[in-house]
N, C-alpha and C positions, 0 to 999 in steps of 0.2 A: 504494500500500500504506500502511496506517495506520502512523504513526510509532511507536506503542506496540508494534506487532507487530515492526517492524524492531529496535527497542531490545531486545525480548525475544530475538530471534534473535542479536543481538550479545552479549547476556549469556550465552546458551547456548554460543556459540563461545568466549567467554572462560573459561567454566566447564570446557569440554573441555580447554583448554590448561592450566588450573591443575591439573586432575585428572591430566593426562598428566605434568606435572612432579612430582606428588607420589607417583605409583605406582611400585612397584618391578618391576612386571610389564611387560617390554618390549613384549609383544604388545598388551596393553591400552593402553599409552602410544601405540603406533603407530596403533591404531584411533582413539583419541581425537584425535590430531593430524590424522589423515585427515578425521575428521568436522569439525574446525575449519576445515581447508583447503577442504572442500566447501562449508561455510557461507559462508566468505569469497567463494568463487567465485560462489555463488548471489546474494549481495548485490551483487557487482560487476556481474553480469548485469542485476539489477534497476536499478542505477544507470545502466548503459549504455542501458537501455530507457526511461529517463526516469522511473523510479519514485522514490518519496520516500526511498529508502534513503540518498541523499546528504544529506538534510535531517535525519535522525535523529541525536540526540546519541550519540556513542560513549562507552561507559562507560570510565573510566580507572582 
């Protein structure tokens, strides 16, 4: 997988977490956190399958 694509996925995951932390709606926050967790799991599977996800820079 292209490193730019992985970096964009990581950015979306982080965006979900930031939005979850900033919303006052508990259901929205839960959905956003679930989306972030699913994204993390998808990337972990890619890394386990030998994809380039482990080579992409993680945004801090």
